[in-house]
Structures are given as structure tokens and as C-alpha cells.
C-alpha positions in Angstrom: -37.2 94.4 79.7 -36.8 91.3 77.6 -37.4 87.7 78.6 -33.8 87.2 79.7 -34.0 90.1 82.2 -37.5 89.0 83.2 -36.2 85.5 84.2 -33.4 87.1 86.2 -35.7 89.6 87.9 -38.4 87.0 88.6 -36.0 84.4 90.0 -34.4 87.1 92.3 -37.9 88.1 93.5 -38.9 84.5 94.2 -35.7 84.1 96.3 -36.4 87.3 98.1 -40.0 86.3 99.0 -38.8 82.8 100.2 -36.0 84.4 102.3 -38.6 86.9 103.7 -40.9 84.1 104.8 -38.0 82.1 106.2 -36.8 85.0 108.3 -40.0 86.8 109.1 -39.6 86.2 112.8 -36.6 88.5 112.8 -38.8 91.5 111.9 -41.0 93.5 114.3 -44.6 92.8 113.3 -45.4 96.6 113.3 -43.4 99.3 111.6 -41.8 102.3 113.2 -42.6 104.9 110.5 -44.8 108.0 110.6 -47.3 109.1 108.0 -45.6 110.6 105.0 -42.3 108.7 105.5 -42.1 107.2 102.0 -42.3 110.4 99.9 -39.0 111.4 101.5 -37.3 108.3 100.1 -38.3 108.4 96.5 -37.9 111.1 93.8 -40.7 113.6 93.3 -41.0 112.8 89.6 -41.1 109.7 87.4 -37.6 108.7 86.1 -36.9 110.0 82.6 -34.9 106.9 81.8 -35.6 103.3 82.8 -33.6 101.8 85.6 -31.9 98.5 86.1 -34.1 95.9 88.0 -31.3 95.4 90.5 -31.8 99.0 91.8 -35.4 98.2 92.4 -34.5 95.1 94.4 -32.2 97.2 96.5 -35.0 99.8 97.2 -37.4 97.2 98.5 -35.6 97.1 101.9 -34.9 100.8 101.9 -38.3 102.1 100.9 -41.0 99.4 101.2 -40.0 97.1 104.1 -39.7 99.9 106.7 -43.5 100.6 106.2 -44.8 97.0 106.1 -47.1 95.6 108.8 -46.2 91.9 108.5 -49.5 90.2 108.2 -47.9 86.8 107.8 -45.7 87.1 110.8 -46.4 84.4 113.4 -46.6 87.3 115.8 -49.5 88.9 114.0 -52.6 88.2 116.0 -55.0 91.0 115.0 -58.1 91.0 112.9 -58.3 87.6 111.2 -55.8 85.6 109.0 -54.8 86.8 105.6 -53.9 83.7 103.8 -50.6 83.2 102.1 -49.0 80.1 100.7 -46.4 79.3 98.1 -48.8 77.4 95.8 -51.1 80.3 95.8 -48.3 82.8 95.0 -47.3 80.6 92.0 -50.9 80.6 90.9 -50.9 84.5 91.0 -47.8 84.5 88.9 -49.4 82.5 86.2 -52.6 84.5 86.4 -50.6 87.7 85.9 -48.6 86.2 83.1 -51.7 85.0 81.2 -53.5 88.4 81.8 -56.9 86.9 81.1 -59.9 89.2 81.5 -62.6 86.6 82.0 -65.8 88.6 81.7 -67.4 86.1 79.4 -66.9 82.5 78.4 -65.4 83.4 75.0 -63.0 85.9 76.5 -61.2 83.1 78.2 -62.9 79.7 78.4 -60.5 78.1 80.8 -60.9 81.1 83.2 -64.7 80.5 83.3 -64.7 76.8 83.4 -62.0 76.3 86.0 -63.9 78.7 88.3 -67.1 76.7 87.8 -65.3 73.5 88.8 -63.4 75.2 91.7 -66.7 76.6 93.2 -68.1 73.1 93.2 -65.0 71.7 94.8 -65.3 74.3 97.6 -69.0 73.8 98.0 -68.6 70.1 98.4 -65.6 70.6 100.7 -67.7 72.8 103.0 -70.7 70.5 102.9 -73.0 73.1 101.3 -76.4 71.9 100.0 -76.2 70.8 96.4 -78.7 73.5 95.4 -75.9 76.0 95.8 -73.6 74.3 93.3 -73.0 75.0 89.6 -75.2 72.6 87.6 -76.6 72.5 84.1 -80.0 71.4 85.6 -80.3 73.6 88.7 -80.7 77.3 89.3 -77.9 77.6 91.8 -74.2 78.5 91.3 -71.1 80.0 92.7 -68.5 82.5 91.7 -65.4 84.2 93.1 -65.8 87.8 94.3 -63.0 90.1 95.4 -64.1 90.2 99.1 -66.9 89.6 101.6 -67.7 93.3 101.3 -68.4 92.9 97.6 -70.4 89.8 98.2 -72.6 91.5 100.7 -73.2 94.4 98.4 -73.9 92.0 95.4 -76.4 90.1 97.5 -78.1 93.3 98.6 -78.4 94.7 95.1 -79.8 91.4 93.8 -82.3 91.3 96.6 -83.3 94.9 96.0 -83.9 94.4 92.3 -85.8 91.1 92.9 -88.1 92.8 95.5 -88.8 95.8 93.2 -89.6 93.6 90.3 -91.9 91.3 92.2 -93.8 94.1 94.0 -94.4 95.9 90.7 -95.6 92.7 89.1 -98.1 92.2 91.9 -99.2 95.8 91.9 -98.4 97.8 88.7 -99.6 101.0 90.4 -96.5 101.0 92.6 -93.7 103.1 91.3 -90.1 102.0 91.4 -89.0 105.0 93.4 -91.8 104.5 95.9 -90.7 100.9 96.6 -87.0 101.8 96.8 -87.7 104.6 99.3 -89.4 102.1 101.7 -86.9 99.3 101.6 -85.1 98.3 104.8 -82.4 95.7 105.5 -81.2 94.1 108.7 -78.1 92.7 110.4 -76.7 92.1 113.8 -75.1 94.9 115.8 -72.1 92.6 115.8 -71.8 92.4 112.0 -68.8 93.6 110.1 -68.6 97.3 109.1 -68.7 96.2 105.5 -72.4 95.2 106.0 -73.3 98.7 107.0 -71.3 100.1 104.1 -73.3 97.8 101.7 -76.4 99.6 102.9 -74.9 103.0 102.2 -73.8 102.0 98.7 -77.2 100.3 98.0 -79.0 103.4 99.3 -81.1 101.5 101.8 -81.1 101.7 105.6 -79.2 98.8 107.3 -80.8 98.3 110.7 -78.6 96.9 113.4 -80.7 94.4 115.4 -79.3 93.9 119.0 -77.5 90.6 119.5 -78.0 88.4 122.6 -75.5 88.3 125.5 -73.3 85.9 123.5 -73.2 88.2 120.4 -75.6 86.1 118.4 -78.5 87.4 116.3 -81.7 85.6 117.4 -85.0 85.1 115.6 -87.2 86.8 118.1 -85.2 90.1 117.9 -85.2 90.0 114.1 -89.0 89.4 114.0 -89.6 92.3 116.3 -87.6 94.6 114.1 -89.4 93.4 110.9 -92.8 93.8 112.5 -92.1 97.3 113.6 -91.0 98.3 110.1 -94.0 96.7 108.5 -96.3 98.7 110.8 -94.5 101.8 109.6 -95.1 100.9 105.9 -91.5 99.9 105.3 -90.6 96.9 103.1 -88.2 94.4 104.7 -86.1 92.8 101.9 -82.6 91.7 103.0 -81.0 90.1 106.1 -77.3 89.5 106.6 -76.5 86.8 109.1 -73.0 86.3 110.4 -71.2 83.0 111.0 -68.2 84.1 112.9 -68.6 87.8 113.8 -65.6 90.1 113.6 -65.4 90.9 117.3 -65.8 87.6 119.0 -66.5 85.0 116.2 -70.1 84.6 117.3 -72.6 82.6 115.2 -76.0 83.9 114.5 -78.9 81.4 114.9 -79.7 80.4 111.3 -82.3 77.9 112.4 -84.3 80.8 114.0 -83.5 83.4 111.4 -84.0 81.3 108.3 -87.7 80.4 108.8 -88.5 84.1 109.5 -86.9 85.2 106.3 -88.7 82.5 104.3 -92.1 83.5 105.9 -91.5 87.2 105.3 -90.1 86.8 101.7 -86.8 88.4 102.7 -83.5 87.5 101.1 -81.1 85.9 103.6 -77.4 86.4 103.0 -74.8 84.6 105.1 -71.4 86.2 105.8 -69.0 83.4 106.9 -65.9 85.3 105.8 -63.4 83.9 108.4 -65.2 80.9 110.0 -66.4 79.4 106.7 -63.1 77.6 106.3 -63.7 75.7 109.5 -66.5 73.9 107.8 -64.0 71.8 105.8 -63.8 69.9 109.1 -67.0 67.9 109.6 -66.9 68.4 113.3 -67.5 72.2 112.9 -70.4 71.9 110.3 -73.1 72.0 113.0 -72.2 75.7 113.4 -73.8 76.4 110.0 -77.0 74.4 110.7 -79.8 76.1 108.8 -77.6 77.2 105.9 -80.2 75.7 103.5 -82.5 78.8 104.2 -79.9 81.1 102.7 -80.4 82.8 99.3 -76.7 83.5 99.2 -73.6 82.4 101.1 -70.1 83.8 101.2 -66.8 82.9 102.8 -63.2 83.9 102.2 -60.6 81.3 101.2 -58.2 84.3 101.4 -58.6 84.5 105.1 -57.9 81.0 106.5 -57.7 78.6 103.6 -54.1 79.4 102.4 -55.3 81.2 99.2 -53.8 84.7 98.8 -56.0 87.8 98.7 -58.3 88.3 96.9 -60.5 85.2 96.7 -64.0 85.4 98.2 -66.3 82.5 97.4 -70.0 83.2 96.9 -72.9 80.9 96.1 -76.6 81.6 95.2 -79.7 79.4 95.4 -81.0 81.0 92.3 -78.6 82.8 90.0 -81.4 84.2 87.9 -82.0 87.0 90.4 -78.3 87.9 90.3 -78.0 87.9 86.5 -81.2 89.9 86.1 -79.9 92.6 88.4 -76.5 93.0 86.6 -77.3 92.1 83.0 -76.3 94.9 80.6 -75.8 93.6 77.0 -73.8 95.2 74.2 -73.1 93.8 70.8 -69.4 93.6 71.4 -70.0 91.3 74.4 -72.1 88.8 72.5 -70.8 85.4 71.5 -72.2 82.2 70.0 -71.9 80.1 73.2 -74.2 82.3 75.4 -76.4 80.3 77.7 -74.2 77.2 77.7 -71.8 78.5 80.4 -71.8 81.4 82.8 -70.8 84.8 81.6 -69.4 86.0 85.0 -69.7 89.6 84.1 -73.4 89.2 85.1 -72.4 87.9 88.5 -70.4 90.8 89.8 -70.1 94.6 89.9 -67.1 95.0 87.6 -66.9 93.9 83.9 -63.4 92.6 83.9 -62.1 89.8 86.3 -58.8 88.1 87.0 -58.1 84.4 86.7 -58.4 83.9 90.5 -59.4 80.3 90.3 -55.8 79.4 89.3 -54.4 80.1 92.7 -57.3 78.2 94.3 -56.7 75.2 92.1 -53.0 75.2 92.8 -53.5 75.5 96.6 -56.2 72.8 96.8 -54.1 70.4 94.7 -50.9 70.9 96.7 -52.4 70.7 100.1 -55.3 68.4 99.5 -58.4 68.1 101.7 -56.4 66.7 104.6 -53.8 69.4 104.4 -56.4 72.1 104.7 -58.1 70.3 107.5 -54.8 69.8 109.4 -54.1 73.5 109.0 -57.5 74.5 110.5 -57.4 72.0 113.3 -53.8 72.8 114.3 -54.6 76.6 114.4 -57.6 75.9 116.6 -55.5 73.8 118.9 -53.0 76.6 119.2 -55.7 79.0 120.2 -56.7 76.5 122.8 -53.1 76.4 124.0 -53.1 80.2 124.4 -56.4 80.1 126.2 -54.9 77.6 128.7 -51.9 79.9 129.3 -54.1 82.9 130.0 -56.4 80.9 132.3 -53.4 79.8 134.3 -52.7 83.4 135.4 -55.1 84.6 138.1 -54.8 88.2 137.0 -56.5 87.4 133.6 -59.8 86.2 132.5 -60.9 84.6 129.2 -64.3 86.0 128.2 -64.9 84.0 125.1 -63.0 81.5 122.8 -64.2 80.4 119.4 -62.2 78.6 116.7 -58.9 80.4 116.4 -59.9 83.5 118.4 -59.5 84.1 122.2 -60.8 87.2 123.8 -59.2 88.0 127.2 -58.6 90.8 129.6 -57.0 91.8 132.9 -59.5 91.5 135.7 -60.8 94.8 137.1 -61.3 98.2 135.4 -61.1 98.5 131.6 -58.3 100.9 132.0 -55.9 98.1 133.0 -56.6 96.2 129.8 -56.4 99.3 127.7 -53.0 100.1 129.2 -51.9 96.6 128.5 -52.9 96.7 124.8 -51.2 100.1 124.4 -47.9 98.9 125.8 -48.1 95.8 123.7 -48.6 97.9 120.5 -45.8 100.3 121.5 -43.3 97.5 121.7 -44.2 96.4 118.1 -43.3 92.8 118.9 -46.9 91.6 118.7 -50.0 93.0 117.0 -53.4 92.6 118.7 -56.6 94.6 118.6 -59.6 95.1 120.9 -63.4 94.9 121.0 -66.1 95.1 123.6 -67.8 91.9 124.9 -70.6 92.2 127.4 -69.7 95.8 128.0 -66.1 94.9 128.9 -63.0 96.0 127.0 -61.2 92.8 125.8 -58.1 92.0 123.7 -58.5 89.7 120.7 -55.8 87.1 120.1 -56.2 85.3 116.8 -54.0 82.6 115.3 -53.4 84.2 111.9 -50.1 83.1 110.2 -49.7 79.6 108.7 -46.2 79.8 110.2 -47.4 80.1 113.8 -46.4 77.2 116.1 -46.5 76.5 119.8 -43.2 78.4 120.4 -44.7 81.5 118.8 -47.7 81.2 121.2 -45.4 80.9 124.1 -43.4 84.0 122.9 -46.7 86.0 122.7 -47.7 85.0 126.2 -44.3 85.8 127.6 -44.6 89.3 126.0 -48.1 89.8 127.3 -47.6 88.5 130.8 -44.3 90.4 131.0 -46.0 93.7 130.2 -48.8 92.8 132.6 -46.2 92.6 135.3 -45.6 96.3 134.9 -49.3 97.0 135.4 -50.3 94.4 138.0 -47.2 92.7 139.6 -47.5 89.1 140.6 -48.0 88.9 144.3 -47.4 85.2 144.5 -45.7 83.1 141.9 -47.9 80.1 142.7 -50.9 82.0 141.4 -49.5 81.4 137.9 -49.9 77.8 136.7 -48.4 76.8 133.4 -50.6 74.1 131.9 -49.0 70.8 130.9 -49.1 69.5 127.4 -51.2 66.5 128.6 -53.7 68.8 130.3 -54.1 70.8 127.1 -54.5 67.6 125.1 -57.2 66.5 127.4 -58.9 69.9 127.2 -58.8 69.8 123.4 -60.2 66.3 123.3 -63.0 67.2 125.7 -63.9 70.2 123.4 -63.8 68.1 120.2 -60.6 69.7 119.0 -58.2 67.5 117.0 -54.9 68.2 115.4 -52.9 68.9 118.6 -49.8 67.2 117.3 -49.8 69.5 114.2 -50.2 72.5 116.4 -47.1 71.7 118.4 -45.0 71.0 115.3 -44.1 73.6 112.7 -47.7 73.7 111.3 -49.4 72.3 108.3 -47.3 74.4 105.9 
């Protein structure tokens, strides 16, 4: 393919993506295929001769689209958002075109230096303590990881090596294997599955400390678990606290957890994968009170901040512990500018890395701080609107509502709500998932797509309540009260939620 064909192919694909976004509401959010569907649609062997790009464009609808779950559909309300915006897509194009592998400063200076600046932009945008920021005079710093899963593992490995080194320095008689065999880490029983996986990959037990009735990890429960392990000659070394848990978006109590970690000499890592973006709005920053106790902090711009996957922002109070854990030098990696700028190969598991800061730069410049804040606030207001709709139907109850997530259920036995979710999924018009809250089966409804507006929320509620009619018919119409716009506005105001006008327009996009 020459540059002329590349221009034609690229322009055709840009048009296709733009049309896809414009018409995404016409597609069911869930596909109707079965496992193994695709192998029947493509040849068994690689083509001997190259094909025309136009045949590939034709096959996108025939082969790929039938098997796509449309994460950016305004009818996708499962898991958490997966960000997507046009500026970010353009940044990805340039990153792919430049093909930089920025493992060291000399391998691509702009790749390293833009990331340094972008991590400071983000840190300031969230209101993180200055000790986390990249600075020539301080020990802290930030970098872009692939995902929160990687960040949790990187934090664990850094904490593990730091602990082993310090204990051996204090007592040279201790062997490395003896120390490693006694290490233990902690997290809430509400933490993401990736935290448990980090323990498996790091070869240390990850203990799940019971959360309180609101899904929050508390200091008393953590201290109890640590004390028990110390009595059993174990070595506590790592705690993962969650700001915005996967199930219900609960926030662990950092002000209780942080002092315990400091007293016990335990590394505290904060996973704020989804909820971290909310901290761009000053009114939500109290939710991270106590963040200064953390040794490392992570959140995902690729979830809620309009930056396409993958882009997971991670900061450290002291980068030395990270670099010492991952530093492997070879002569072919050396360069004359070492020590004057980060060599990000020491900050991650892989050697190579993509120019991910480009899409972050493009997105932040196009949207600006106010654009990002409007996006967050409008999506929270839409979640509040859905909560009001659910609360207006006496057959339903809302168990918890945080940021852009509402957890609700049909009153009565869990089977009713399970039947409701199954029927919703079978229709494929909406995609929602479940969790348990206070021993009750609940359905999670998350505002995910940047395209979602009030009409989409009303569409979702119409689908949900319509299916509920098949399970529990309405006995009296007057039991169902649709909230007025003014009542929702008052409710949002009383709960400190702003951006209602944006929520009832076509969004911040």
C-alpha cells in the first residue's frame, strides 16, 4: 500500500467511524452471535495475494460488526465507561503513525517529555498533593500505565522489593526467600478482581478484609487483620484502598486507613480507576480526603475522561522504590542524558511503550478543563435523573447511588430482579450487569457513553419498567409518579450536583 492508497483507506475509515458514532443508536447494544461465529465467515488460511482495501471495508459490517458489543452506545450501562472521543482517536492515529517506542529519553525525547508534562497537568487537575508530581527537586512522579490492573501490580512489586531490601538491611541474617514467604497484602472484599490477580502474579496472599455495611474498608477492620498476621509471624507490606469500588462505587476511608499504613510501615496504593475523574470537579475532592497518605495513586482517564483505552495514570510519592524494583541495565540501553529525565522503562513491566500522552494532550486541549468538568457533572446529573425515575415506581427500590452509578432492584425476593435482568439482556436493547449489596441482588445502571442524554435515560427506563410489567404488573397507575424536571433540578441542587442543563442537552461532546 502506497501513500495514495493509505490516504484513501484512512479517509474512508474516518468516515466510517464518524458514521458509526452518529448512528450507533440504531444498533442493538448486545450482539446476537454465538461462540465461533467468526471463523465461518473468513477463510481458513491467510490470503496468498494481497487484497484491495475496499474489500476489507466491506467485510467490517459482514464479519466484525455482528460480533461487537457497543461499549459507546448510549444504551450501554454495564461495568463503567470506556472513554471515546474524536480528539483522542486522532491522537491514536498520530501515535501509530510515528511508531515511537519510548522506553528511554533518547529513544524518543518528545514521548518522554510530553508524558512528564501531561502527568503534571492531570495531577493538578485532580488536586493531588504536589509531592506526587514530576519535579527535578522532589522524589515523586507520574507515568502512564496500560490499566489499573497493571498499576496495582506495579505498586505491589515495588512495595515487595522495598520491604525485602529494608528488612535485610536491618537484619542481614534474614534470607530473601524467608521474607518473601511471609509477606501478606490487604484489600477490601469489595475491591476489583484485578487486585486479587495482582497478589497471584506477585506470589503473595491478598487478604480480603470485610467492608462495612456501606461497602467501605475501615481502619478498625484493617488493623485487626494486620495484628492477626503479625501474631502469626507474617509481614504486612501492601494495602490497596479503593475510591469507587466496582460493585457500588463505595469509597474506602483513607483518613482511617492511611495512618495505620504509616504506623505499620505498609505501602498504601489507591485504586480510583473510575471515580478518579470526578476529582476534576472541586465539589467531589472531599471523597479523596487522606490521599496524602498514599505511596501510589492510580486512576483511568480511559474510563470517564474521554481518553481512549489504554491510558491509566499512576503517581508515586517516591519513584526511587519503583525504579530500584525494575532497573535492569544493558549497554544498548545506555545514553548520555541518563539522570536528567525519566527513562520510563524503569517505571513499568514492559520495556517498550506507546506514545499514549499524545491522545491525552489532544483531548485535554480540545475539551479544556471546563469541558471535562461539564462532561462529569452532566453524567452525574443523568444518573440522578434515572434514580428519580426508579424511585417514582413503588415496585422498585434504589439501594445506593454514587456519582454516575445507580444500584436498584425490584422489591421482594431476589428472583424477581434476576428475572428482570435476564429479560433485559435477552432483548439486547440495553446492557446492564448485577452485584450484591447488603446481601441483596441488585442491578447496576451506569451512565457510560459520552453520547448519553436524557432521552436515552428515558428510553432505558421505558425498557426496564416495561419488562417489569411482565413480572409484576402495575396494580394502580397512580403508584407510578414521573418526576418533574423542576423536582429533579431541586434534588440535584440539594445533593450538590451541578450540570443539569448539560445533562438534558446532547451532552458535553
